LOZA-954141 format. One record per residue: residue number from 0; x, y, z of N, C-alpha, C, CB in turn. Coordinates in nm, 2 decimals, padded with zeros to 4 digits, always signed. Glycine has a CB too. Layout:
! residues N
num | n_c1 | n_c2 | n_c3 | ca_c1 | ca_c2 | ca_c3 | c_c1 | c_c2 | c_c3 | cb_c1 | cb_c2 | cb_c3
NUM | X | Y | Z | X | Y | Z | X | Y | Z | X | Y | Z
...
! end
This chain:
! residues 115
num | n_c1 | n_c2 | n_c3 | ca_c1 | ca_c2 | ca_c3 | c_c1 | c_c2 | c_c3 | cb_c1 | cb_c2 | cb_c3
0 | +00.89 | -01.33 | +00.45 | +00.72 | -01.25 | +00.38 | +00.77 | -01.10 | +00.28 | +00.59 | -01.17 | +00.57
1 | +00.76 | -01.09 | +00.20 | +00.72 | -01.00 | +00.09 | +00.63 | -00.87 | +00.12 | +00.64 | -01.07 | +00.00
2 | +00.72 | -00.80 | +00.09 | +00.66 | -00.63 | +00.17 | +00.70 | -00.57 | -00.02 | +00.81 | -00.53 | +00.37
3 | +00.58 | -00.45 | +00.01 | +00.58 | -00.39 | -00.08 | +00.51 | -00.24 | +00.02 | +00.52 | -00.48 | -00.22
4 | +00.56 | -00.15 | -00.09 | +00.61 | -00.02 | +00.01 | +00.59 | +00.09 | -00.10 | +00.78 | -00.02 | +00.08
5 | +00.44 | +00.22 | -00.09 | +00.40 | +00.26 | -00.20 | +00.45 | +00.39 | -00.11 | +00.24 | +00.23 | -00.26
6 | +00.51 | +00.48 | -00.25 | +00.56 | +00.69 | -00.22 | +00.53 | +00.73 | -00.29 | +00.69 | +00.78 | -00.20
7 | +00.54 | +00.92 | -00.26 | +00.54 | +00.95 | -00.38 | +00.41 | +01.00 | -00.34 | +00.57 | +00.83 | -00.50
8 | +00.29 | +00.98 | -00.22 | +00.15 | +01.05 | -00.19 | +00.23 | +01.17 | -00.22 | +00.08 | +01.05 | -00.02
9 | +00.10 | +01.23 | -00.17 | +00.13 | +01.43 | -00.09 | +00.03 | +01.49 | -00.13 | +00.27 | +01.55 | -00.16
10 | +00.08 | +01.62 | -00.13 | -00.07 | +01.71 | -00.17 | -00.02 | +01.78 | -00.32 | -00.12 | +01.87 | -00.03
11 | -00.16 | +01.76 | -00.38 | -00.12 | +01.86 | -00.51 | -00.28 | +01.92 | -00.56 | -00.01 | +01.75 | -00.66
12 | -00.19 | +02.03 | -00.67 | -00.31 | +02.11 | -00.70 | -00.40 | +02.02 | -00.78 | -00.28 | +02.24 | -00.77
13 | -00.55 | +02.07 | -00.75 | -00.57 | +02.06 | -00.85 | -00.56 | +02.00 | -00.98 | -00.55 | +02.10 | -00.85
14 | -00.65 | +01.94 | -01.06 | -00.58 | +01.87 | -01.23 | -00.42 | +01.90 | -01.25 | -00.66 | +01.96 | -01.39
15 | -00.38 | +01.89 | -01.17 | -00.21 | +01.83 | -01.12 | -00.16 | +01.74 | -01.14 | -00.18 | +01.81 | -01.01
16 | -00.02 | +01.65 | -01.12 | -00.04 | +01.58 | -01.18 | +00.12 | +01.49 | -01.06 | -00.06 | +01.63 | -01.35
17 | +00.09 | +01.43 | -01.09 | +00.22 | +01.26 | -00.92 | +00.23 | +01.15 | -00.99 | +00.11 | +01.17 | -00.70
18 | +00.34 | +01.17 | -00.95 | +00.39 | +00.95 | -00.95 | +00.44 | +00.90 | -00.79 | +00.61 | +00.88 | -01.08
19 | +00.32 | +00.82 | -00.80 | +00.31 | +00.69 | -00.73 | +00.40 | +00.59 | -00.73 | +00.22 | +00.63 | -00.78
20 | +00.53 | +00.57 | -00.61 | +00.58 | +00.45 | -00.67 | +00.56 | +00.34 | -00.59 | +00.72 | +00.46 | -00.69
21 | +00.58 | +00.18 | -00.60 | +00.58 | +00.07 | -00.46 | +00.69 | -00.03 | -00.51 | +00.41 | -00.03 | -00.43
22 | +00.81 | -00.01 | -00.47 | +00.88 | -00.16 | -00.43 | +00.86 | -00.25 | -00.34 | +00.97 | -00.15 | -00.40
23 | +00.87 | -00.33 | -00.46 | +00.88 | -00.44 | -00.35 | +00.95 | -00.53 | -00.33 | +00.80 | -00.50 | -00.35
24 | +00.99 | -00.57 | -00.24 | +01.11 | -00.69 | -00.18 | +01.13 | -00.79 | -00.23 | +01.10 | -00.74 | -00.06
25 | +01.08 | -00.85 | -00.33 | +01.12 | -00.92 | -00.46 | +01.11 | -00.95 | -00.53 | +01.13 | -00.98 | -00.48
26 | +01.16 | -00.98 | -00.70 | +01.11 | -00.95 | -00.81 | +01.05 | -00.98 | -00.86 | +01.15 | -00.95 | -00.87
27 | +01.00 | -00.83 | -00.92 | +00.87 | -00.84 | -00.94 | +00.79 | -00.97 | -01.03 | +00.84 | -00.71 | -00.99
28 | +00.89 | -00.99 | -01.16 | +00.86 | -01.13 | -01.21 | +00.83 | -01.26 | -01.14 | +00.93 | -01.16 | -01.27
29 | +00.81 | -01.26 | -01.03 | +00.76 | -01.35 | -00.98 | +00.62 | -01.39 | -00.99 | +00.79 | -01.34 | -00.89
30 | +00.55 | -01.24 | -01.02 | +00.44 | -01.19 | -00.98 | +00.37 | -01.26 | -01.07 | +00.42 | -01.06 | -00.98
31 | +00.23 | -01.30 | -01.08 | +00.15 | -01.25 | -01.20 | +00.12 | -01.14 | -01.23 | +00.05 | -01.30 | -01.20
32 | +00.07 | -01.04 | -01.14 | +00.04 | -00.86 | -01.18 | +00.09 | -00.84 | -01.07 | -00.14 | -00.77 | -01.21
33 | +00.08 | -00.69 | -01.15 | +00.13 | -00.59 | -00.97 | +00.00 | -00.48 | -01.03 | +00.38 | -00.48 | -00.93
34 | -00.04 | -00.44 | -00.89 | -00.19 | -00.36 | -00.90 | -00.23 | -00.23 | -00.81 | -00.29 | -00.46 | -00.86
35 | -00.21 | -00.19 | -00.86 | -00.29 | +00.02 | -00.85 | -00.49 | -00.06 | -00.79 | -00.30 | +00.18 | -01.16
36 | -00.45 | -00.03 | -00.65 | -00.63 | +00.04 | -00.63 | -00.62 | +00.16 | -00.54 | -00.77 | -00.08 | -00.56
37 | -00.69 | +00.24 | -00.49 | -00.72 | +00.29 | -00.41 | -00.83 | +00.38 | -00.32 | -00.66 | +00.30 | -00.43
38 | -00.87 | +00.43 | -00.21 | -00.94 | +00.39 | -00.17 | -01.03 | +00.47 | -00.09 | -00.90 | +00.32 | -00.14
39 | -01.17 | +00.61 | -00.14 | -01.16 | +00.77 | -00.06 | -01.26 | +00.69 | +00.10 | -01.30 | +00.96 | -00.19
40 | -01.19 | +00.86 | +00.17 | -01.28 | +00.79 | +00.30 | -01.42 | +00.79 | +00.31 | -01.25 | +00.86 | +00.43
41 | -01.44 | +00.64 | +00.38 | -01.60 | +00.59 | +00.37 | -01.65 | +00.53 | +00.25 | -01.71 | +00.71 | +00.40
42 | -01.59 | +00.45 | +00.24 | -01.63 | +00.44 | +00.07 | -01.51 | +00.28 | +00.05 | -01.57 | +00.64 | -00.08
43 | -01.55 | +00.19 | -00.08 | -01.49 | +00.09 | -00.10 | -01.38 | +00.09 | -00.13 | -01.53 | +00.04 | -00.17
44 | -01.21 | +00.04 | -00.13 | -01.08 | +00.04 | -00.22 | -01.16 | +00.03 | -00.30 | -00.95 | -00.06 | -00.21
45 | -01.14 | +00.01 | -00.44 | -01.14 | +00.04 | -00.59 | -01.04 | +00.04 | -00.70 | -01.19 | +00.14 | -00.60
46 | -00.98 | -00.08 | -00.75 | -00.93 | -00.09 | -00.85 | -00.92 | +00.03 | -00.98 | -01.00 | -00.19 | -00.87
47 | -00.75 | +00.06 | -00.96 | -00.74 | +00.16 | -01.10 | -00.72 | +00.08 | -01.18 | -00.63 | +00.27 | -01.12
48 | -00.62 | +00.01 | -01.19 | -00.47 | -00.03 | -01.24 | -00.39 | -00.18 | -01.27 | -00.39 | +00.03 | -01.14
49 | -00.38 | -00.27 | -01.32 | -00.32 | -00.35 | -01.32 | -00.24 | -00.40 | -01.43 | -00.38 | -00.40 | -01.28
50 | -00.09 | -00.44 | -01.37 | -00.01 | -00.46 | -01.49 | +00.07 | -00.60 | -01.45 | +00.10 | -00.32 | -01.52
51 | +00.01 | -00.67 | -01.62 | +00.04 | -00.80 | -01.60 | +00.17 | -00.89 | -01.68 | -00.08 | -00.86 | -01.63
52 | +00.19 | -00.98 | -01.54 | +00.35 | -01.03 | -01.67 | +00.35 | -01.07 | -01.84 | +00.41 | -01.21 | -01.62
53 | +00.25 | -01.05 | -01.86 | +00.23 | -01.08 | -02.02 | +00.05 | -01.00 | -01.99 | +00.25 | -01.30 | -02.09
54 | +00.10 | -00.98 | -02.18 | -00.07 | -00.87 | -02.16 | -00.04 | -00.75 | -02.17 | -00.17 | -00.87 | -01.99
55 | -00.14 | -00.68 | -02.18 | -00.16 | -00.48 | -02.23 | -00.17 | -00.40 | -02.03 | -00.42 | -00.45 | -02.36
56 | -00.12 | -00.41 | -01.94 | -00.21 | -00.32 | -01.85 | -00.34 | -00.27 | -01.91 | -00.14 | -00.20 | -01.82
57 | -00.37 | -00.25 | -01.79 | -00.57 | -00.30 | -01.78 | -00.59 | -00.15 | -01.71 | -00.65 | -00.49 | -01.64
58 | -00.74 | -00.08 | -01.74 | -00.76 | +00.04 | -01.65 | -00.87 | +00.02 | -01.57 | -00.79 | +00.16 | -01.73
59 | -00.97 | +00.14 | -01.53 | -01.04 | +00.11 | -01.44 | -01.12 | +00.23 | -01.60 | -01.00 | +00.13 | -01.24
60 | -01.25 | +00.18 | -01.57 | -01.32 | +00.29 | -01.72 | -01.27 | +00.41 | -01.64 | -01.54 | +00.30 | -01.76
61 | -01.26 | +00.52 | -01.71 | -01.21 | +00.65 | -01.65 | -01.07 | +00.74 | -01.64 | -01.23 | +00.62 | -01.54
62 | -00.99 | +00.57 | -01.58 | -00.84 | +00.62 | -01.58 | -00.71 | +00.59 | -01.68 | -00.79 | +00.58 | -01.45
63 | -00.82 | +00.54 | -01.79 | -00.64 | +00.55 | -01.90 | -00.66 | +00.63 | -01.95 | -00.56 | +00.45 | -02.03
64 | -00.69 | +00.75 | -01.94 | -00.68 | +00.85 | -02.04 | -00.65 | +01.00 | -01.96 | -00.83 | +00.85 | -02.12
65 | -00.62 | +00.93 | -01.81 | -00.54 | +01.05 | -01.75 | -00.43 | +00.96 | -01.65 | -00.66 | +01.17 | -01.65
66 | -00.41 | +00.85 | -01.64 | -00.33 | +00.80 | -01.55 | -00.25 | +00.66 | -01.65 | -00.43 | +00.75 | -01.42
67 | -00.12 | +00.66 | -01.62 | -00.02 | +00.51 | -01.68 | +00.05 | +00.48 | -01.52 | +00.15 | +00.56 | -01.84
68 | -00.05 | +00.33 | -01.57 | +00.05 | +00.22 | -01.45 | +00.17 | +00.21 | -01.58 | -00.04 | +00.02 | -01.39
69 | +00.35 | +00.17 | -01.50 | +00.42 | +00.09 | -01.54 | +00.54 | +00.04 | -01.47 | +00.43 | +00.13 | -01.64
70 | +00.61 | -00.08 | -01.52 | +00.72 | -00.08 | -01.44 | +00.84 | -00.16 | -01.43 | +00.67 | -00.10 | -01.34
71 | +00.98 | -00.10 | -01.37 | +01.06 | -00.12 | -01.37 | +01.10 | -00.26 | -01.33 | +01.09 | -00.03 | -01.32
72 | +01.14 | -00.33 | -01.41 | +01.20 | -00.50 | -01.37 | +01.29 | -00.46 | -01.26 | +01.30 | -00.60 | -01.51
73 | +01.42 | -00.40 | -01.35 | +01.54 | -00.36 | -01.28 | +01.51 | -00.33 | -01.12 | +01.59 | -00.23 | -01.34
74 | +01.42 | -00.21 | -01.10 | +01.40 | -00.18 | -00.98 | +01.28 | -00.27 | -00.90 | +01.38 | -00.03 | -00.98
75 | +01.23 | -00.33 | -00.94 | +01.14 | -00.45 | -00.85 | +01.04 | -00.30 | -00.79 | +01.27 | -00.58 | -00.69
76 | +00.99 | -00.22 | -00.93 | +00.89 | -00.11 | -00.80 | +00.81 | -00.10 | -00.93 | +00.96 | +00.10 | -00.69
77 | +00.74 | -00.02 | -00.93 | +00.59 | -00.05 | -01.08 | +00.50 | +00.14 | -00.96 | +00.41 | -00.34 | -01.05
78 | +00.54 | +00.21 | -01.06 | +00.41 | +00.35 | -01.10 | +00.33 | +00.36 | -01.16 | +00.44 | +00.45 | -01.16
79 | +00.24 | +00.51 | -01.10 | +00.15 | +00.48 | -01.14 | +00.17 | +00.67 | -01.13 | +00.03 | +00.35 | -01.06
80 | +00.14 | +00.64 | -01.33 | +00.18 | +00.80 | -01.35 | +00.03 | +00.83 | -01.38 | +00.32 | +00.86 | -01.49
81 | +00.00 | +00.95 | -01.20 | -00.12 | +01.03 | -01.22 | -00.12 | +01.18 | -01.31 | -00.15 | +01.05 | -01.08
82 | -00.25 | +01.20 | -01.41 | -00.22 | +01.31 | -01.43 | -00.40 | +01.43 | -01.42 | -00.12 | +01.30 | -01.59
83 | -00.38 | +01.48 | -01.39 | -00.60 | +01.62 | -01.41 | -00.61 | +01.56 | -01.25 | -00.84 | +01.52 | -01.58
84 | -00.53 | +01.54 | -01.16 | -00.56 | +01.50 | -01.05 | -00.70 | +01.53 | -01.02 | -00.47 | +01.53 | -00.97
85 | -00.83 | +01.47 | -00.95 | -00.94 | +01.56 | -00.91 | -00.95 | +01.59 | -00.77 | -01.05 | +01.50 | -00.95
86 | -01.00 | +01.75 | -00.72 | -00.99 | +01.77 | -00.56 | -01.14 | +01.73 | -00.52 | -00.94 | +01.95 | -00.50
87 | -01.19 | +01.67 | -00.58 | -01.34 | +01.60 | -00.53 | -01.26 | +01.48 | -00.47 | -01.49 | +01.55 | -00.67
88 | -01.21 | +01.36 | -00.47 | -01.13 | +01.25 | -00.47 | -01.02 | +01.22 | -00.45 | -01.13 | +01.21 | -00.56
89 | -00.99 | +01.28 | -00.31 | -00.86 | +01.25 | -00.20 | -00.87 | +01.08 | -00.19 | -00.89 | +01.33 | -00.01
90 | -00.76 | +01.04 | -00.21 | -00.77 | +00.88 | -00.16 | -00.61 | +00.81 | -00.13 | -00.86 | +00.77 | -00.29
91 | -00.63 | +00.77 | -00.11 | -00.56 | +00.60 | +00.01 | -00.48 | +00.55 | -00.12 | -00.73 | +00.42 | +00.09
92 | -00.36 | +00.56 | -00.22 | -00.32 | +00.44 | -00.30 | -00.24 | +00.29 | -00.25 | -00.24 | +00.50 | -00.39
93 | -00.28 | +00.26 | -00.32 | -00.26 | +00.09 | -00.24 | -00.19 | +00.05 | -00.35 | -00.42 | -00.03 | -00.19
94 | -00.11 | -00.02 | -00.31 | -00.05 | -00.13 | -00.46 | -00.05 | -00.25 | -00.42 | +00.12 | -00.10 | -00.52
95 | -00.05 | -00.31 | -00.54 | -00.06 | -00.51 | -00.49 | -00.03 | -00.58 | -00.56 | -00.19 | -00.59 | -00.46
96 | +00.01 | -00.72 | -00.52 | +00.11 | -00.80 | -00.61 | +00.07 | -00.95 | -00.59 | +00.29 | -00.77 | -00.57
97 | -00.03 | -00.99 | -00.71 | -00.06 | -01.10 | -00.70 | +00.02 | -01.21 | -00.76 | -00.16 | -01.10 | -00.73
98 | -00.03 | -01.40 | -00.72 | +00.11 | -01.47 | -00.73 | -00.02 | -01.60 | -00.68 | +00.31 | -01.40 | -00.60
99 | -00.06 | -01.68 | -00.76 | -00.12 | -01.81 | -00.81 | -00.24 | -01.84 | -00.67 | +00.03 | -01.97 | -00.83
100 | -00.32 | -01.69 | -00.68 | -00.41 | -01.68 | -00.59 | -00.40 | -01.61 | -00.47 | -00.44 | -01.79 | -00.57
101 | -00.22 | -01.59 | -00.43 | -00.19 | -01.48 | -00.38 | -00.19 | -01.34 | -00.39 | -00.13 | -01.51 | -00.38
102 | -00.25 | -01.29 | -00.21 | -00.25 | -01.14 | -00.27 | -00.20 | -01.08 | -00.15 | -00.40 | -01.07 | -00.34
103 | -00.12 | -00.96 | -00.18 | -00.02 | -00.94 | -00.08 | -00.03 | -00.73 | -00.18 | +00.18 | -01.09 | -00.09
104 | -00.03 | -00.71 | +00.01 | -00.05 | -00.54 | -00.04 | +00.07 | -00.45 | +00.05 | -00.25 | -00.46 | +00.00
105 | +00.06 | -00.37 | -00.01 | +00.19 | -00.24 | +00.05 | +00.06 | -00.20 | +00.12 | +00.30 | -00.10 | -00.08
106 | +00.14 | -00.08 | +00.21 | +00.02 | -00.02 | +00.38 | +00.00 | +00.14 | +00.24 | +00.16 | +00.05 | +00.66
107 | -00.05 | +00.14 | +00.14 | -00.09 | +00.31 | +00.13 | +00.05 | +00.37 | +00.10 | -00.16 | +00.39 | +00.29
108 | -00.09 | +00.51 | +00.09 | +00.03 | +00.65 | +00.06 | -00.12 | +00.71 | -00.02 | +00.23 | +00.61 | -00.08
109 | -00.14 | +00.88 | +00.08 | -00.18 | +00.92 | +00.07 | -00.21 | +01.10 | -00.10 | -00.16 | +00.89 | +00.18
110 | -00.35 | +01.08 | -00.14 | -00.29 | +01.14 | -00.23 | -00.45 | +01.26 | -00.20 | -00.24 | +01.03 | -00.40
111 | -00.40 | +01.37 | -00.23 | -00.51 | +01.45 | -00.17 | -00.45 | +01.64 | -00.30 | -00.48 | +01.45 | +00.08
112 | -00.57 | +01.65 | -00.34 | -00.55 | +01.72 | -00.51 | -00.63 | +01.84 | -00.47 | -00.64 | +01.63 | -00.66
113 | -00.62 | +01.94 | -00.35 | -00.66 | +02.06 | -00.33 | -00.55 | +02.20 | -00.32 | -00.73 | +02.04 | -00.19
114 | -00.63 | +02.34 | -00.34 | -00.58 | +02.40 | -00.30 | -00.55 | +02.52 | -00.23 | -00.55 | +02.39 | -00.34
! end
C-alpha cells in the first residue's frame, strides 16, 4: 500500500511563509498527478494545486499568486511553498496522488497563521 507523508506544517505569523512537503513511498513517476488540498474547520476539503506528470501545474483561483507547488522526482517528494498566509484560514493540508482512477491520501499537516 502506497504511503504519503506530509510534513512542514505549524504556526506561522500572518502574512508569513511556510513550505510543506509530501513524500511518497513509491516513485512519483508512477502517478498521473500529485495534488494539494486543504480543509478548514467545519468546512469541506478544497483543492489547492495539482502537479501533473505532463503539462503545467494548476492552481485554484486566488492561489497561484501566493503558492507554488513543485516536485522532486529523485526525492519522491512534492512541495507546496506558501506565501502571505491568511490568519483567518487555519487548515489541515493534505497531499494526494492519483493514478488511473485511484486516489491516495496522506494524513495531513496542520497550518495555522496567528500572531
